[in-house]
N, C-alpha and C positions, 0 to 999 in steps of 0.2 A: 700268342696268347692262349690260353686256354677257355673251353666255353664255361665253366664255372665261373672264371673270374670277369667272362663279358657279362655274365646276365646278371652277377653281383652287383655291377656299378649302377645300374639303374637303381635299384634295391635300396643302394645305400644312400642316392642323391636322393629318391623321394623321403627316406627316412631324416634326413637333413634338413630338406624342406619341412617335416613334420616338427621337426624339434624349434625349429625357427619361429614357425607360428604360434606354437606354446607358449615360447619363451616371450612372444608378444603380448599375447592374450593372458599370462599371468604377470607380467610387470604392474608395479604399481601404476595405479592411475595418477594422471599430471592434475593440476589445480581445477581444469574443468570437470573433472569427472568428482569432484570432492568439494564444492565450494558451500559458502553461506548459501542457506536454503531457506525458505519460509516452509517449516514441517507442516503446519497445522492451523487452521482459524476455528476457535471456539466460542459460541454466541455465548455470551450470559441471559440474554432473554430481554432485556433493557434498552436494547438499541446499542449495545456496545459488545466488543468482541475481544478476547487474549489471542495473540498472535503470537507463534511462537517459531523463531529462529534458530537452527541449528549448525555447529560444523563440528567435522572430526577431523580435523589436519591443522599444523602448524605451517610456517614458510619454510617450506624446503627442510622440513626436520625442527625448525625452530620453535620455543613452545607460543602459544598466542597471550596477550596482556592485555588487549584491548579490541572491540568491535564497535563501531559506529554505523549507524544508518542514519538516512536521509526519508524524511516523511513526504511522500506523494502528495499532490493537490488532492482534497477529498479525505485526508486522515489527519486526526487529530488525536496526538497520543495523550494518555490521562495517567497514565503510573506504568511504572516497569519492574520486573522482578530480575534478580539477578543470582548467579549459581553462590556457593559458598565461598568466601575471600575475594567476592566482587561486588561492586556498588555500581548503582546504574543513575544516570540523570538525563533527565528530560527537559528539552526543551522546546520552542515553538515550532522547528522545522527539524529536528534531530533528535536522537537517543543514543547515549553512549554508554557503555560498559567496558569497566576497567579492574583490574585484580590480579593476583597472585596467579603466574604463568601456567596455563593449563598446557600439558605434555601431545606431543604430536600424537594423534591416533585418538585421544580420549573424547567420546561423545559429550558436547556439550550444549545448553537450550539455554536461550534468552527468551523472555517474555515480555511482553508489552501491552496492555491494554488500551484500545482503541476504540474513536468511535469514526467510521466510514459513511461517508454518503455518497452515493451514486447509484449505479443499475446492476441488475444482477448478470453475471458474466462478462463484467469490465476488468481490465487487468490493472492492478495498481504493483506498479515498481519501485523498490525501495532500494537506491544505489547504496553498498556496503562497503566498509573498509576495515580489512583486518590489518591489525599491528602486532610485530612481533618482538622479543626481547633481543633478536638479532640485530632489527633496526630496520629490516626488510619488511613488505607487507604485500597485501593483495588489495586491490580496489575492484571490488564486484560490479562492475557498472555498466556492463556491456547488455543493452534491451534488447537484444537478440538472443533469445536463449540459446541456440547453437554457436555464440560467442566463444573465444576463450575464457571470458571473465564474466560468465554472465550473472545481471543482477537479482539479487532475491524478487521473487514476481509472486503476486496472490491474484489468483480469479475469483473474486468475490461471487457469492451465492446471496440470495435475497435474506436468509436466517443472520447472515453477520453484520449487512448492512444497517444503518439506521434509518430511520423513517423520516423521508423527506416531509421538510415542512409545509402545511397547508397554507395554498395563498390566501392573502388576507384581503377578504372582501371589504370593499369601501362600506361607510356605516351608510346605513339605509335612514331616510326620512319617510316617515306615515305621510301618505299623500290627503289623506283625509282632512288634518289639521291645518296643511299648507293649502291644500284649495280653500278651506274656510278662510285664511289670513288673507290668500289673494282676491279672495271676493270680498273681505272687509274693504282692504284696501281699495280695490274698485270703485265699493260703493260712496267710500268717504270721497274720493277723487271727484267722482260723478256730482257731488253733493256739493262741493267746493265749487266746481263749474258753473253748476246750475244756479249757484247764491249769487256768483261773480258776475251771471249772464243778467240775471233779474236785477240787480243793484245796477248794472249799467243802462238796462232800459229805463230804471226811474229816474235816472239822472237825466236823461236825454229826453 
């Protein structure tokens, strides 16, 4: 074995490992890296906000033809917007979008106007189901952000939350009139008692 070939092998080995690492880094991301997410929340200034969900992938390359999200406690959907060729349906606990298949790799936005009641810093989780023309789909429902299929999550700020209703105080009763009524009742009761006692003495 020559000196040249002996020294070349470690170099070739390192080059092979570098090629493997580069291939892994450049490989297409799996579903967990390209899931349905809450892209932004924009307050309207009246206690409601527009929440935008986005996705940019299909189901293993198959086009997307529907997305459904479930509303968490404290969130009420008021209306929903849809991309061209799609429609939106709002129910008490869900929002569903469907329409013409959207090709894999095309960035798509889905918006919904909501009223959220909670506290700043609170996380609202929106489990989502993505349906595709192949019949396959993804259920983005992991509450752990590091899970394989993380659910869209929004950390609320004070600007996107609806103001909590002020506690209703019991109706107050003016003490002046009430005191006057009590005095009058006591006076009448006392007068009736005195009259009864005097009548009894006369009889005896």
